[in-house]
ZADO-1210 file (C-alpha; in nm, 4 decimals, padded with zeros to 6 digits):
<atoms>
<atom x="00.0263" y="-00.0015" z="00.0375" code="ALA" pos="1"/>
<atom x="00.1050" y="00.3146" z="-00.0867" code="THR" pos="2"/>
<atom x="00.1256" y="00.6633" z="00.1643" code="THR" pos="3"/>
<atom x="-00.0149" y="00.9073" z="00.0775" code="PRO" pos="4"/>
<atom x="00.1376" y="01.2346" z="00.0315" code="THR" pos="5"/>
<atom x="-00.0953" y="01.4723" z="00.3001" code="SER" pos="6"/>
<atom x="-00.2970" y="01.4594" z="00.5384" code="PRO" pos="7"/>
<atom x="-00.7035" y="01.4171" z="00.4808" code="PRO" pos="8"/>
<atom x="-00.9368" y="01.6886" z="00.5116" code="PRO" pos="9"/>
<atom x="-01.0801" y="01.8282" z="00.7982" code="ALA" pos="10"/>
<atom x="-01.4196" y="01.7334" z="00.6273" code="SER" pos="11"/>
<atom x="-01.3549" y="01.3687" z="00.4812" code="ALA" pos="12"/>
<atom x="-01.6420" y="01.1635" z="00.5849" code="SER" pos="13"/>
<atom x="-01.4066" y="00.8853" z="00.5355" code="ASN" pos="14"/>
<atom x="-01.4892" y="00.6041" z="00.8135" code="THR" pos="15"/>
<atom x="-01.2456" y="00.3276" z="00.9753" code="PHE" pos="16"/>
<atom x="-01.3320" y="00.0124" z="01.0447" code="ASN" pos="17"/>
<atom x="-01.1228" y="-00.1786" z="01.3336" code="LEU" pos="18"/>
<atom x="-01.3914" y="-00.3941" z="01.5122" code="VAL" pos="19"/>
<atom x="-01.7310" y="-00.6059" z="01.2629" code="PRO" pos="20"/>
<atom x="-01.9695" y="-00.3284" z="01.2662" code="GLY" pos="21"/>
<atom x="-01.7859" y="-00.0632" z="01.4809" code="VAL" pos="22"/>
<atom x="-01.6328" y="00.2170" z="01.2673" code="THR" pos="23"/>
<atom x="-01.5314" y="00.6082" z="01.3872" code="LEU" pos="24"/>
<atom x="-01.5073" y="00.9003" z="01.1258" code="SER" pos="25"/>
<atom x="-01.1986" y="01.0442" z="01.0155" code="SER" pos="26"/>
<atom x="-01.3782" y="01.3563" z="01.0154" code="ALA" pos="27"/>
<atom x="-01.2376" y="01.6259" z="01.3195" code="SER" pos="28"/>
<atom x="-01.3385" y="01.9706" z="01.4542" code="THR" pos="29"/>
<atom x="-00.9972" y="02.1107" z="01.5855" code="PRO" pos="30"/>
<atom x="-00.9486" y="02.2962" z="01.9282" code="VAL" pos="31"/>
<atom x="-00.8975" y="02.6719" z="01.8466" code="SER" pos="32"/>
<atom x="-00.5768" y="02.7779" z="01.9613" code="LEU" pos="33"/>
<atom x="-00.3736" y="03.0927" z="01.9030" code="SER" pos="34"/>
<atom x="-00.0362" y="03.0769" z="01.7785" code="ASN" pos="35"/>
<atom x="00.0637" y="03.2499" z="02.0502" code="GLU" pos="36"/>
<atom x="-00.0943" y="03.0374" z="02.3172" code="GLY" pos="37"/>
<atom x="00.0738" y="02.6947" z="02.0643" code="LEU" pos="38"/>
<atom x="00.4028" y="02.8654" z="02.1480" code="GLU" pos="39"/>
<atom x="00.4060" y="02.9266" z="02.5004" code="LEU" pos="40"/>
<atom x="00.2470" y="02.5967" z="02.5494" code="GLN" pos="41"/>
<atom x="00.4625" y="02.3938" z="02.3310" code="LEU" pos="42"/>
<atom x="00.7846" y="02.5214" z="02.4563" code="LEU" pos="43"/>
<atom x="00.6815" y="02.5369" z="02.8540" code="SER" pos="44"/>
<atom x="01.0302" y="02.3854" z="03.0432" code="GLU" pos="45"/>
<atom x="00.8482" y="02.0059" z="03.0436" code="SER" pos="46"/>
<atom x="00.8060" y="01.9926" z="02.7247" code="GLN" pos="47"/>
<atom x="01.0929" y="02.1021" z="02.5932" code="LYS" pos="48"/>
<atom x="01.2785" y="01.8816" z="02.8545" code="ALA" pos="49"/>
<atom x="01.1558" y="01.6242" z="02.6374" code="VAL" pos="50"/>
<atom x="01.1485" y="01.7573" z="02.2918" code="LEU" pos="51"/>
<atom x="01.5144" y="01.7955" z="02.3893" code="ASP" pos="52"/>
<atom x="01.5448" y="01.4109" z="02.5170" code="LEU" pos="53"/>
<atom x="01.3834" y="01.2721" z="02.2431" code="VAL" pos="54"/>
<atom x="01.5690" y="01.4613" z="01.9516" code="LEU" pos="55"/>
<atom x="01.9276" y="01.3725" z="02.1279" code="ARG" pos="56"/>
<atom x="01.7846" y="01.0110" z="02.1332" code="TYR" pos="57"/>
<atom x="01.6464" y="01.0139" z="01.7483" code="GLY" pos="58"/>
<atom x="01.9905" y="01.1647" z="01.6919" code="SER" pos="59"/>
<atom x="02.2007" y="00.8616" z="01.8904" code="GLU" pos="60"/>
<atom x="01.9711" y="00.5478" z="01.7294" code="LEU" pos="61"/>
<atom x="02.0643" y="00.7792" z="01.4083" code="GLN" pos="62"/>
<atom x="01.7091" y="00.7927" z="01.2469" code="ILE" pos="63"/>
<atom x="01.6829" y="01.1500" z="01.2003" code="LEU" pos="64"/>
<atom x="01.9011" y="01.3814" z="00.9697" code="ASN" pos="65"/>
<atom x="02.1074" y="01.5674" z="01.1219" code="ALA" pos="66"/>
<atom x="02.0557" y="01.9889" z="01.0509" code="ASN" pos="67"/>
<atom x="01.9266" y="02.2705" z="01.1822" code="GLY" pos="68"/>
<atom x="01.5674" y="02.1711" z="01.1320" code="ASN" pos="69"/>
<atom x="01.4666" y="01.9231" z="01.3139" code="VAL" pos="70"/>
<atom x="01.3562" y="02.1138" z="01.6561" code="ARG" pos="71"/>
<atom x="01.1533" y="02.3241" z="01.4046" code="GLU" pos="72"/>
<atom x="01.0139" y="02.0391" z="01.1859" code="ASN" pos="73"/>
<atom x="00.9189" y="01.8552" z="01.5010" code="LEU" pos="74"/>
<atom x="00.7730" y="02.2046" z="01.6776" code="ILE" pos="75"/>
<atom x="00.5516" y="02.2260" z="01.3858" code="GLU" pos="76"/>
<atom x="00.4374" y="01.8777" z="01.3845" code="VAL" pos="77"/>
<atom x="00.3433" y="01.9409" z="01.7381" code="LEU" pos="78"/>
<atom x="00.1986" y="02.2321" z="01.6309" code="LYS" pos="79"/>
<atom x="-00.0721" y="02.1022" z="01.3813" code="TYR" pos="80"/>
<atom x="-00.1518" y="01.7609" z="01.6217" code="THR" pos="81"/>
<atom x="-00.2940" y="02.0498" z="01.8694" code="GLN" pos="82"/>
<atom x="-00.4587" y="02.2898" z="01.6046" code="SER" pos="83"/>
<atom x="-00.6458" y="02.0424" z="01.3777" code="ASN" pos="84"/>
<atom x="-00.6487" y="01.6791" z="01.5442" code="ILE" pos="85"/>
<atom x="-00.6725" y="01.7790" z="01.9282" code="PHE" pos="86"/>
<atom x="-01.0214" y="01.8922" z="02.0693" code="HIS" pos="87"/>
<atom x="-00.8955" y="02.0386" z="02.3652" code="SER" pos="88"/>
<atom x="-00.5543" y="02.1765" z="02.5005" code="SER" pos="89"/>
<atom x="-00.3509" y="02.0159" z="02.7055" code="SER" pos="90"/>
<atom x="00.0247" y="02.0774" z="02.9007" code="ASP" pos="91"/>
<atom x="00.1425" y="01.7082" z="02.9073" code="LYS" pos="92"/>
<atom x="00.3471" y="01.5712" z="02.6854" code="CYS" pos="93"/>
<atom x="00.2341" y="01.4562" z="02.4006" code="ASP" pos="94"/>
<atom x="00.4795" y="01.1552" z="02.3766" code="TRP" pos="95"/>
<atom x="00.3453" y="00.9760" z="02.0613" code="PHE" pos="96"/>
<atom x="00.3573" y="01.2357" z="01.8161" code="THR" pos="97"/>
<atom x="00.7399" y="01.2809" z="01.8434" code="MET" pos="98"/>
<atom x="00.7361" y="00.8904" z="01.8557" code="ILE" pos="99"/>
<atom x="00.6227" y="00.9109" z="01.5098" code="ILE" pos="100"/>
<atom x="00.7847" y="01.2120" z="01.4333" code="PHE" pos="101"/>
<atom x="01.1342" y="00.9977" z="01.4930" code="LEU" pos="102"/>
<atom x="00.9429" y="00.6452" z="01.2636" code="ILE" pos="103"/>
<atom x="00.9271" y="00.8939" z="01.0332" code="TYR" pos="104"/>
<atom x="01.2420" y="01.0226" z="01.0288" code="GLY" pos="105"/>
<atom x="01.1342" y="01.4021" z="01.0888" code="GLY" pos="106"/>
<atom x="00.9124" y="01.3911" z="00.7390" code="ASN" pos="107"/>
<atom x="00.6812" y="01.6621" z="00.8490" code="VAL" pos="108"/>
<atom x="00.4370" y="01.5847" z="00.5687" code="GLU" pos="109"/>
<atom x="00.4296" y="01.1942" z="00.6345" code="ARG" pos="110"/>
<atom x="00.4017" y="01.2581" z="00.9925" code="CYS" pos="111"/>
<atom x="00.0344" y="01.4685" z="00.9324" code="ARG" pos="112"/>
<atom x="-00.0817" y="01.1717" z="00.7360" code="CYS" pos="113"/>
<atom x="-00.0601" y="00.9290" z="00.9575" code="ALA" pos="114"/>
<atom x="-00.1579" y="01.1631" z="01.2550" code="LEU" pos="115"/>
<atom x="-00.4355" y="01.2319" z="01.0749" code="ALA" pos="116"/>
<atom x="-00.5131" y="00.9480" z="01.0151" code="ASN" pos="117"/>
<atom x="-00.4779" y="00.7755" z="01.3429" code="LEU" pos="118"/>
<atom x="-00.7038" y="00.9842" z="01.4909" code="SER" pos="119"/>
<atom x="-00.9824" y="00.8618" z="01.2638" code="GLY" pos="120"/>
<atom x="-00.9445" y="00.4854" z="01.4142" code="LEU" pos="121"/>
<atom x="-01.0803" y="00.3831" z="01.7435" code="LEU" pos="122"/>
<atom x="-00.7132" y="00.2294" z="01.8241" code="VAL" pos="123"/>
<atom x="-00.5756" y="00.5953" z="01.7839" code="GLY" pos="124"/>
<atom x="-00.7363" y="00.6465" z="02.1065" code="GLY" pos="125"/>
<atom x="-00.5859" y="00.3626" z="02.2521" code="VAL" pos="126"/>
<atom x="-00.1980" y="00.3787" z="02.0890" code="LEU" pos="127"/>
<atom x="-00.2312" y="00.8110" z="02.1903" code="TRP" pos="128"/>
<atom x="-00.3221" y="00.9037" z="02.5725" code="PRO" pos="129"/>
<atom x="-00.2401" y="01.2652" z="02.4465" code="SER" pos="130"/>
<atom x="-00.5816" y="01.2040" z="02.1824" code="PHE" pos="131"/>
<atom x="-00.7755" y="01.0625" z="02.4087" code="ALA" pos="132"/>
<atom x="-00.6812" y="01.3151" z="02.6831" code="ASP" pos="133"/>
<atom x="-00.8634" y="01.5746" z="02.4788" code="SER" pos="134"/>
<atom x="-01.1272" y="01.3705" z="02.3804" code="LEU" pos="135"/>
<atom x="-01.1725" y="01.3799" z="02.8035" code="THR" pos="136"/>
<atom x="-01.1820" y="01.7081" z="02.8470" code="ASN" pos="137"/>
<atom x="-01.3836" y="01.8400" z="02.5539" code="SER" pos="138"/>
<atom x="-01.6594" y="01.6122" z="02.6321" code="HIS" pos="139"/>
<atom x="-01.6188" y="01.5859" z="03.0134" code="GLU" pos="140"/>
<atom x="-01.5736" y="01.2243" z="03.0340" code="ILE" pos="141"/>
<atom x="-01.5240" y="01.0854" z="03.3209" code="MET" pos="142"/>
<atom x="-01.1122" y="00.9803" z="03.3417" code="PRO" pos="143"/>
<atom x="-01.1886" y="00.6502" z="03.4489" code="GLY" pos="144"/>
<atom x="-01.4055" y="00.5777" z="03.0967" code="GLN" pos="145"/>
<atom x="-01.1173" y="00.6755" z="02.8816" code="MET" pos="146"/>
<atom x="-00.7798" y="00.4645" z="02.7673" code="THR" pos="147"/>
<atom x="-00.5128" y="00.5054" z="02.9937" code="LEU" pos="148"/>
<atom x="-00.7027" y="00.4281" z="03.3088" code="ALA" pos="149"/>
<atom x="-00.8994" y="00.1035" z="03.0820" code="GLY" pos="150"/>
<atom x="-00.5739" y="-00.0552" z="02.9881" code="ILE" pos="151"/>
<atom x="-00.4652" y="-00.0603" z="03.3594" code="ILE" pos="152"/>
<atom x="-00.7606" y="-00.1881" z="03.4916" code="HIS" pos="153"/>
<atom x="-00.7755" y="-00.4508" z="03.2597" code="ASN" pos="154"/>
<atom x="-00.4184" y="-00.5182" z="03.3020" code="VAL" pos="155"/>
<atom x="-00.5288" y="-00.5820" z="03.6469" code="GLN" pos="156"/>
<atom x="-00.7629" y="-00.8194" z="03.5652" code="LEU" pos="157"/>
<atom x="-00.6028" y="-01.0497" z="03.3167" code="VAL" pos="158"/>
<atom x="-00.3294" y="-01.0612" z="03.6126" code="LEU" pos="159"/>
<atom x="-00.5085" y="-01.1058" z="03.8846" code="SER" pos="160"/>
<atom x="-00.6988" y="-01.3835" z="03.6628" code="ILE" pos="161"/>
<atom x="-00.3496" y="-01.5554" z="03.4930" code="GLU" pos="162"/>
<atom x="-00.0948" y="-01.4456" z="03.7166" code="ILE" pos="163"/>
<atom x="-00.2284" y="-01.4417" z="04.0731" code="PRO" pos="164"/>
<atom x="00.1502" y="-01.4528" z="04.2954" code="THR" pos="165"/>
<atom x="00.2151" y="-01.1132" z="04.0315" code="LEU" pos="166"/>
<atom x="-00.0538" y="-00.9339" z="04.0687" code="TYR" pos="167"/>
<atom x="-00.0772" y="-00.9650" z="04.4638" code="LEU" pos="168"/>
<atom x="00.3407" y="-00.8494" z="04.4479" code="ALA" pos="169"/>
<atom x="00.1985" y="-00.5340" z="04.2255" code="LEU" pos="170"/>
<atom x="-00.0666" y="-00.4914" z="04.4687" code="GLN" pos="171"/>
<atom x="00.2021" y="-00.4511" z="04.7869" code="ALA" pos="172"/>
<atom x="00.3292" y="-00.1924" z="04.6763" code="SER" pos="173"/>
<atom x="00.0257" y="-00.0088" z="04.6937" code="GLU" pos="174"/>
<atom x="-00.0367" y="00.2752" z="04.3855" code="THR" pos="175"/>
<atom x="00.3149" y="00.3215" z="04.2620" code="CYS" pos="176"/>
<atom x="00.3657" y="00.0702" z="04.0626" code="LEU" pos="177"/>
<atom x="00.0729" y="00.0637" z="03.8690" code="TRP" pos="178"/>
<atom x="00.1347" y="00.4667" z="03.8279" code="ASN" pos="179"/>
<atom x="00.4992" y="00.3248" z="03.6630" code="VAL" pos="180"/>
<atom x="00.2872" y="00.0953" z="03.4465" code="VAL" pos="181"/>
<atom x="00.0791" y="00.3433" z="03.3332" code="GLY" pos="182"/>
<atom x="00.3455" y="00.6352" z="03.2597" code="GLU" pos="183"/>
<atom x="00.5074" y="00.3315" z="03.0081" code="TRP" pos="184"/>
<atom x="00.1917" y="00.3385" z="02.8637" code="VAL" pos="185"/>
<atom x="00.2217" y="00.7107" z="02.8136" code="ARG" pos="186"/>
<atom x="00.5145" y="00.7327" z="02.6870" code="CYS" pos="187"/>
<atom x="00.4827" y="00.4558" z="02.4436" code="ILE" pos="188"/>
<atom x="00.7449" y="00.2549" z="02.6722" code="PHE" pos="189"/>
<atom x="01.0060" y="00.4933" z="02.4961" code="LEU" pos="190"/>
<atom x="01.2739" y="00.4934" z="02.7233" code="GLY" pos="191"/>
<atom x="01.2048" y="00.1784" z="02.9153" code="VAL" pos="192"/>
<atom x="01.1929" y="-00.1169" z="02.5953" code="LEU" pos="193"/>
<atom x="01.4863" y="-00.1011" z="02.3278" code="PRO" pos="194"/>
<atom x="01.3616" y="00.0646" z="02.0482" code="TRP" pos="195"/>
<atom x="01.3004" y="-00.2092" z="01.7629" code="VAL" pos="196"/>
<atom x="01.0561" y="-00.3082" z="02.1026" code="GLU" pos="197"/>
<atom x="00.8677" y="00.0601" z="02.0547" code="VAL" pos="198"/>
<atom x="00.8224" y="-00.0162" z="01.7244" code="CYS" pos="199"/>
<atom x="00.7300" y="-00.3513" z="01.7870" code="HIS" pos="200"/>
<atom x="00.4624" y="-00.2650" z="02.0690" code="TYR" pos="201"/>
<atom x="00.3279" y="-00.0384" z="01.8179" code="LEU" pos="202"/>
<atom x="00.3007" y="-00.2738" z="01.5030" code="ILE" pos="203"/>
<atom x="00.1277" y="-00.5065" z="01.7716" code="LEU" pos="204"/>
<atom x="-00.1362" y="-00.2675" z="01.8930" code="VAL" pos="205"/>
<atom x="-00.1769" y="-00.1982" z="01.4895" code="LEU" pos="206"/>
<atom x="-00.2699" y="-00.4769" z="01.3178" code="LEU" pos="207"/>
<atom x="-00.4246" y="-00.7325" z="01.6073" code="GLN" pos="208"/>
<atom x="-00.6279" y="-00.4504" z="01.7357" code="GLY" pos="209"/>
<atom x="-00.6369" y="-00.2163" z="02.0905" code="PRO" pos="210"/>
<atom x="-00.6557" y="-00.4585" z="02.3422" code="ASP" pos="211"/>
<atom x="-00.3366" y="-00.6037" z="02.2708" code="TYR" pos="212"/>
<atom x="-00.2169" y="-00.3176" z="02.4558" code="ALA" pos="213"/>
<atom x="-00.3574" y="-00.4846" z="02.7422" code="VAL" pos="214"/>
<atom x="-00.1848" y="-00.8413" z="02.6499" code="TYR" pos="215"/>
<atom x="00.1961" y="-00.6367" z="02.5892" code="PHE" pos="216"/>
<atom x="00.1807" y="-00.4826" z="02.8925" code="VAL" pos="217"/>
<atom x="00.0893" y="-00.8237" z="03.0657" code="VAL" pos="218"/>
<atom x="00.3880" y="-01.0023" z="02.8822" code="ALA" pos="219"/>
<atom x="00.6124" y="-00.7574" z="03.0093" code="LEU" pos="220"/>
<atom x="00.5261" y="-00.8102" z="03.3688" code="LEU" pos="221"/>
<atom x="00.5383" y="-01.1224" z="03.3434" code="ARG" pos="222"/>
<atom x="00.9091" y="-01.0815" z="03.1845" code="HIS" pos="223"/>
<atom x="00.9695" y="-00.8888" z="03.5492" code="MET" pos="224"/>
<atom x="00.8177" y="-01.1423" z="03.7964" code="LYS" pos="225"/>
<atom x="01.1237" y="-01.2794" z="03.9225" code="GLY" pos="226"/>
<atom x="01.2353" y="-00.8889" z="04.0169" code="VAL" pos="227"/>
<atom x="00.8923" y="-00.7802" z="04.1135" code="ILE" pos="228"/>
<atom x="00.8001" y="-01.0572" z="04.3432" code="ILE" pos="229"/>
<atom x="01.1678" y="-01.0871" z="04.4977" code="LYS" pos="230"/>
<atom x="01.1406" y="-00.7152" z="04.6095" code="TYR" pos="231"/>
<atom x="00.7214" y="-00.6963" z="04.6518" code="ALA" pos="232"/>
<atom x="00.6655" y="-00.4269" z="04.9165" code="GLY" pos="233"/>
<atom x="01.0063" y="-00.2822" z="04.9035" code="SER" pos="234"/>
<atom x="01.0860" y="00.0513" z="04.6753" code="TYR" pos="235"/>
<atom x="01.3364" y="-00.1409" z="04.5045" code="LYS" pos="236"/>
<atom x="01.0487" y="-00.2807" z="04.3352" code="SER" pos="237"/>
<atom x="00.9976" y="00.0722" z="04.2629" code="LEU" pos="238"/>
<atom x="01.3300" y="00.0932" z="04.1627" code="VAL" pos="239"/>
<atom x="01.3312" y="-00.1526" z="03.9352" code="ALA" pos="240"/>
<atom x="01.0548" y="-00.0819" z="03.7053" code="LEU" pos="241"/>
<atom x="01.1126" y="00.2966" z="03.6830" code="GLN" pos="242"/>
<atom x="01.4768" y="00.3288" z="03.5633" code="THR" pos="243"/>
<atom x="01.6429" y="00.2261" z="03.2968" code="GLY" pos="244"/>
<atom x="01.5743" y="00.0302" z="02.9974" code="VAL" pos="245"/>
<atom x="01.4582" y="-00.3333" z="03.0150" code="ILE" pos="246"/>
<atom x="01.7126" y="-00.5597" z="02.8880" code="TYR" pos="247"/>
<atom x="01.6153" y="-00.9631" z="02.7111" code="GLY" pos="248"/>
<atom x="01.3024" y="-00.8147" z="02.6377" code="TRP" pos="249"/>
<atom x="01.1448" y="-00.9392" z="02.2720" code="SER" pos="250"/>
<atom x="00.7934" y="-00.9725" z="02.1735" code="ALA" pos="251"/>
<atom x="00.8418" y="-01.2105" z="01.9321" code="GLY" pos="252"/>
<atom x="00.9220" y="-01.3926" z="02.2216" code="ASP" pos="253"/>
<atom x="00.5906" y="-01.3529" z="02.4091" code="HIS" pos="254"/>
<atom x="00.3433" y="-01.3798" z="02.0930" code="LEU" pos="255"/>
<atom x="00.2310" y="-01.7893" z="02.1742" code="ASN" pos="256"/>
<atom x="00.1383" y="-01.5985" z="02.5568" code="PHE" pos="257"/>
<atom x="00.0043" y="-01.2693" z="02.4017" code="MET" pos="258"/>
<atom x="-00.2397" y="-01.4539" z="02.1671" code="GLU" pos="259"/>
<atom x="-00.3706" y="-01.7198" z="02.4368" code="ALA" pos="260"/>
<atom x="-00.4219" y="-01.4107" z="02.6453" code="LEU" pos="261"/>
<atom x="-00.6444" y="-01.2548" z="02.3099" code="SER" pos="262"/>
<atom x="-00.8447" y="-01.6047" z="02.2827" code="ARG" pos="263"/>
<atom x="-00.9183" y="-01.6240" z="02.6426" code="ARG" pos="264"/>
<atom x="-00.9655" y="-01.2084" z="02.7367" code="HIS" pos="265"/>
<atom x="-01.0387" y="-00.9987" z="02.4252" code="ARG" pos="266"/>
<atom x="-01.4596" y="-01.1171" z="02.4660" code="ARG" pos="267"/>
<atom x="-01.4660" y="-00.8493" z="02.7589" code="THR" pos="268"/>
<atom x="-01.1616" y="-00.6758" z="02.7245" code="ILE" pos="269"/>
<atom x="-01.1679" y="-00.4879" z="02.3993" code="LEU" pos="270"/>
<atom x="-01.5473" y="-00.3774" z="02.4342" code="PRO" pos="271"/>
<atom x="-01.3949" y="-00.2361" z="02.7620" code="ALA" pos="272"/>
<atom x="-01.1919" y="-00.0785" z="02.5578" code="LEU" pos="273"/>
<atom x="-01.3472" y="00.0883" z="02.3046" code="VAL" pos="274"/>
<atom x="-01.7335" y="00.1403" z="02.4531" code="ASN" pos="275"/>
<atom x="-01.6137" y="00.5011" z="02.5618" code="SER" pos="276"/>
<atom x="-01.4550" y="00.5644" z="02.1809" code="LEU" pos="277"/>
<atom x="-01.7508" y="00.4669" z="02.0612" code="CYS" pos="278"/>
<atom x="-02.0034" y="00.6366" z="02.2465" code="ASN" pos="279"/>
<atom x="-01.7963" y="00.9462" z="02.1937" code="LEU" pos="280"/>
<atom x="-01.9283" y="00.9386" z="01.7931" code="ARG" pos="281"/>
<atom x="-02.3087" y="00.8727" z="01.9328" code="ARG" pos="282"/>
<atom x="-02.2643" y="01.2229" z="02.1158" code="GLN" pos="283"/>
<atom x="-02.0472" y="01.4131" z="01.8698" code="CYS" pos="284"/>
<atom x="-02.1993" y="01.6078" z="01.5778" code="THR" pos="285"/>
<atom x="-02.0899" y="01.3804" z="01.2616" code="PRO" pos="286"/>
<atom x="-01.8159" y="01.6897" z="01.2132" code="HIS" pos="287"/>
<atom x="-01.6978" y="01.6114" z="01.5354" code="GLN" pos="288"/>
<atom x="-01.6355" y="01.2389" z="01.5211" code="LEU" pos="289"/>
</atoms>
């Protein structure tokens, strides 16, 4: 399949079908923000720190061209998502957009096209927490109904059934470890897993469905089971999950386990993740979703 060279117009009536009978329109009504407001938001201290970190990471991987326009191009793409895709502004770091920028080697047009298309997919709402946040703020849906909380809740559900000893070890830390897992998902595992495994996560969820975000996290936690159980209830388990890259992980080695989880839990997990996004479509006008 060929990649379009420009994003679809806002008035497009295309729909994307991820699950039989469930579609989401690609058209969207962006939040209206002034250029000055965007500059202030995108260049806040936290945004600048993350932006520089991602650019340095891309440079070390040699996936970005070493020229003076890379930083400006990334800011341009972030502005595009704020003004053309997001339904409300946020001061949270948009990790997903920056990772798409890395994947496309800093090509602004290809990034715009990919992001515009992904915003019309149900799976886009799961992979792209900042986009889901913008829908939450715009339509006043409780955060617990949206995707990041939904992923963590369903990870807990699957773990409690499939690996109860690991679930209890995580529960022993109260909420700290679950917060770390939530941050893994929000930053798309950047800095947590090697770059190739970050790409594997995106590919798996895009090709296999939104519920694979849950199975991927369950498999990753199972991979770290020995460390988590050894330090259950201790700050050392938090340190183990919060610092450094997780080495020795390969998504390919855990595909059979994830497929088994899918066969057992998809009927429950998939609707739980996408129903809130489907509800948005019924609440909004045709030009909003």
